[in-house]
C-alpha positions as CSV (number, residue, x, y, z in Angstrom):
1,M,-17.3,6.9,8.8
2,N,-15.2,9.3,10.9
3,L,-11.6,9.4,9.9
4,E,-10.9,12.3,12.2
5,L,-11.8,10.0,15.1
6,V,-9.3,7.4,13.6
7,L,-6.5,9.9,13.5
8,K,-7.3,11.2,17.0
9,F,-7.2,7.6,18.4
10,L,-3.9,6.9,16.6
11,K,-2.4,10.1,18.0
12,S,-3.4,9.1,21.5
13,I,-2.0,5.5,21.2
14,A,1.3,6.9,20.0
15,K,1.6,8.7,23.3
16,N,0.2,5.9,25.4
17,N,1.5,2.7,23.8
18,N,0.9,0.3,26.6
19,R,-1.6,-2.4,27.4
20,E,-3.1,-0.7,30.5
21,W,-4.1,2.4,28.5
22,F,-5.3,0.3,25.6
23,E,-7.5,-1.8,27.7
24,K,-8.9,1.2,29.5
25,N,-9.7,2.8,26.1
26,K,-10.8,-0.3,24.2
27,P,-14.3,1.2,23.4
28,V,-12.6,4.2,21.7
29,Y,-10.4,1.8,19.7
30,L,-13.4,-0.3,18.7
31,E,-15.2,2.8,17.5
32,A,-12.2,4.0,15.5
33,K,-11.7,0.5,14.1
34,S,-15.4,0.4,13.0
35,S,-15.0,3.8,11.4
36,F,-11.9,2.6,9.5
37,D,-13.8,-0.5,8.3
38,D,-16.6,1.8,7.1
39,F,-14.1,3.7,5.1
40,L,-12.7,0.5,3.6
41,E,-16.2,-0.6,2.6
42,T,-16.9,2.7,0.9
43,L,-13.4,2.6,-0.8
44,H,-14.0,-1.0,-2.0
45,H,-17.2,0.2,-3.7
46,E,-15.3,2.9,-5.5
47,L,-12.5,0.5,-6.5
48,L,-14.9,-1.9,-8.1
49,K,-15.8,0.8,-10.6
50,F,-12.5,0.1,-12.4
51,D,-11.0,-3.0,-10.8
52,E,-13.5,-5.9,-11.0
53,A,-10.8,-8.4,-9.8
54,L,-11.5,-7.1,-6.2
55,A,-15.2,-8.2,-6.4
56,G,-14.8,-11.2,-4.1
57,L,-13.4,-9.3,-1.1
58,N,-15.0,-8.6,2.2
59,P,-13.6,-5.1,2.8
60,R,-14.3,-5.3,6.5
61,K,-11.8,-8.1,6.8
62,L,-8.9,-6.4,5.0
63,A,-7.5,-4.3,7.8
64,F,-4.3,-5.4,9.4
65,R,-4.2,-6.1,13.1
66,I,-3.2,-3.2,15.4
67,Y,-1.2,-5.6,17.5
68,R,2.5,-5.6,16.7
69,D,4.6,-8.7,16.4
70,V,7.4,-7.9,18.9
71,R,9.1,-11.3,19.0
72,F,12.1,-10.3,16.9
73,S,12.0,-6.5,17.5
74,K,14.0,-4.4,19.9
75,D,11.0,-2.1,20.0
76,K,8.6,-3.8,22.4
77,K,5.7,-1.3,22.1
78,P,2.6,-3.6,21.7
79,Y,0.5,-1.5,19.3
80,K,0.9,0.0,15.8
81,I,0.4,3.7,15.6
82,N,-1.3,3.4,12.2
83,M,-4.2,1.6,10.6
84,G,-3.6,-0.1,7.3
85,A,-5.4,-2.4,4.9
86,G,-4.5,-4.2,1.7
87,F,-6.7,-4.7,-1.4
88,S,-5.8,-7.4,-3.9
89,P,-7.8,-10.2,-5.5
90,G,-6.6,-12.8,-3.0
91,G,-7.0,-10.6,0.1
92,K,-4.2,-8.6,1.7
93,M,-1.6,-8.4,-1.1
94,I,0.1,-11.7,-0.3
95,Q,2.5,-12.3,-3.3
96,E,0.3,-10.3,-5.7
97,P,0.0,-6.7,-6.8
98,G,-2.6,-4.5,-5.0
99,Y,-3.4,-1.3,-3.2
100,Y,-2.3,-0.6,0.4
101,I,-3.9,2.3,2.4
102,H,-2.2,3.5,5.5
103,L,-3.6,6.1,7.9
104,E,-1.2,7.7,10.4
105,P,-1.4,11.2,11.9
106,G,1.2,13.8,11.3
107,N,0.6,13.9,7.5
108,K,2.0,10.3,7.2
109,S,-1.0,8.7,5.6
110,F,-0.4,7.2,2.2
111,L,-1.6,5.0,-0.6
112,A,0.9,2.5,-1.9
113,A,0.5,0.1,-4.9
114,G,2.5,-2.5,-6.8
115,M,4.4,-5.5,-5.5
116,Y,6.3,-5.5,-2.2
117,M,9.1,-8.0,-1.8
118,P,8.1,-10.7,-4.3
119,D,9.6,-14.1,-3.7
120,A,12.6,-15.2,-5.9
121,E,10.4,-16.8,-8.6
122,H,8.1,-13.8,-9.0
123,L,10.9,-11.3,-8.8
124,A,12.7,-13.1,-11.7
125,K,9.5,-13.0,-13.7
126,I,9.0,-9.3,-13.1
127,R,12.5,-8.5,-14.1
128,Q,12.2,-10.6,-17.2
129,E,9.0,-8.8,-18.2
130,I,10.7,-5.4,-17.7
131,D,13.6,-6.6,-19.8
132,Y,11.3,-7.8,-22.6
133,N,8.7,-5.0,-22.5
134,A,10.6,-2.0,-21.1
135,K,8.8,0.3,-23.5
136,T,5.4,-0.7,-22.1
137,F,6.7,-0.4,-18.5
138,L,8.3,3.0,-19.1
139,K,5.1,4.2,-20.8
140,I,3.1,3.4,-17.6
141,L,5.6,5.3,-15.4
142,S,5.5,8.3,-17.7
143,D,1.8,8.5,-18.2
144,K,0.2,11.9,-17.2
145,K,-2.3,10.4,-14.8
146,F,0.4,8.3,-13.1
147,K,2.8,11.2,-12.8
148,K,0.1,13.4,-11.2
149,Y,0.5,11.3,-8.1
150,F,3.8,9.4,-8.4
151,S,7.4,10.4,-9.3
152,G,8.4,6.8,-10.0
153,L,9.2,3.6,-8.2
154,D,10.0,4.0,-4.5
155,D,13.8,3.8,-4.3
156,F,14.3,1.9,-1.1
157,D,15.0,-1.7,-1.8
158,K,17.6,-2.6,-4.4
159,V,20.5,-5.0,-5.1
160,K,23.9,-3.3,-5.2
161,T,25.0,-5.0,-8.4
162,A,23.3,-6.2,-11.6
163,P,20.9,-9.1,-10.9
164,K,22.1,-12.5,-12.1
165,G,21.6,-12.8,-15.9
166,Y,21.7,-9.1,-16.7
167,P,24.8,-7.1,-17.8
168,K,25.9,-4.1,-15.7
169,D,25.4,-1.8,-18.7
170,H,21.8,-2.9,-19.4
171,P,19.9,0.2,-20.5
172,H,17.3,-0.4,-17.7
173,I,19.6,-1.7,-15.0
174,D,18.3,0.8,-12.5
175,L,14.8,-0.7,-12.8
176,L,16.0,-4.3,-12.8
177,K,17.9,-3.7,-9.5
178,N,14.7,-3.3,-7.6
179,K,13.6,-6.0,-5.2
180,S,10.2,-4.4,-4.7
181,F,8.1,-2.5,-7.3
182,I,6.2,-0.1,-5.2
183,V,4.9,3.5,-5.6
184,S,3.5,5.7,-2.9
185,H,1.4,8.9,-2.7
186,Y,1.1,10.8,0.6
187,F,-1.9,12.6,2.1
188,T,-2.1,15.4,4.7
189,D,-4.3,15.0,7.8
190,V,-6.5,17.7,6.3
191,Q,-7.1,15.6,3.2
192,V,-7.8,12.5,5.3
193,K,-10.5,14.4,7.2
194,D,-12.1,15.7,4.1
195,K,-15.4,14.2,2.9
196,K,-13.9,13.7,-0.5
197,F,-11.0,11.6,0.8
198,V,-12.5,8.2,-0.4
199,K,-12.9,9.6,-3.9
200,Q,-9.4,11.0,-3.8
201,V,-7.9,7.7,-2.8
202,A,-9.9,5.8,-5.5
203,E,-8.6,8.3,-8.1
204,V,-5.0,7.6,-7.1
205,C,-5.7,3.8,-7.2
206,K,-7.2,4.2,-10.7
207,A,-4.1,6.1,-11.9
208,V,-1.8,3.3,-10.6
209,K,-3.9,0.3,-11.8
210,P,-1.8,-0.1,-15.1
211,L,1.3,-0.7,-13.0
212,N,-0.5,-3.4,-11.0
213,D,-1.8,-4.9,-14.3
214,F,1.7,-5.0,-15.7
215,L,3.1,-6.8,-12.6
216,K,0.2,-9.2,-12.5
217,V,0.8,-10.3,-16.1
218,A,4.5,-10.6,-15.4
219,M,3.9,-12.9,-12.5
220,E,1.5,-15.3,-14.3
C-alpha cells in the first residue's frame, strides 16, 4: 500500500488529462489503483471492528471508476483527478447511509458519511424521524467524538422554503430543509502519506457511525 504513489499519479493526471497520456502511463495507473485497493482492503478490516453490517463487502470492488461520464458535461476531460470508494452494506452507498473516502492531492482528501441525495420517499422518512426524534439527532451532532471531526451537516444542498408538511417556524426547520444529510472531514497530503492514515480514517468513521445508524433506522 503506497498512497504517496496514488497522490503522485493523481497529480500527474490532473496536468495530463487526455487519453494519449493515460494509455502511455497505464502501468503507473494500474499500480496506483492496486495500491488504492490495498488501502481499501486494510480500511475494511478496521471498519469491521465496529460496523459488522459491512462484512459482506469485497473492498477491492468498492472503488469508483476513474473514467468520467462526460455525456452531459461541458468539461470533456476523460478522467477523474481523484480516487474514491463507498462503503455501505449494499455496496457503494446507493440509497443507504455509508462512508465515502476520497483521495485527491492538494490537501483535498476527505472522508464523508451520511446520506447523499436520498430519493423522495427516503427523504420524507429522514425528515419525519428528525421531527419525531430531534433530541436524539441533536445529541449525535453534539457528541464530543463527533465534534472532534465534524462541525455539523454539510450546508450545501437545501430547499429554500419549509418542506411540505412542516411550518416555517418549526424549531428545527434548518435541519429539515436539507436534501442531503452528509458530513465531511478533510485530510492533508501529509496525513494521507502517513502510515497511521488507515487507523485515522477508521477513527473518523467510528465517530460518525451513530449518524449513519440514525439515518438507517429512519429509512427503514
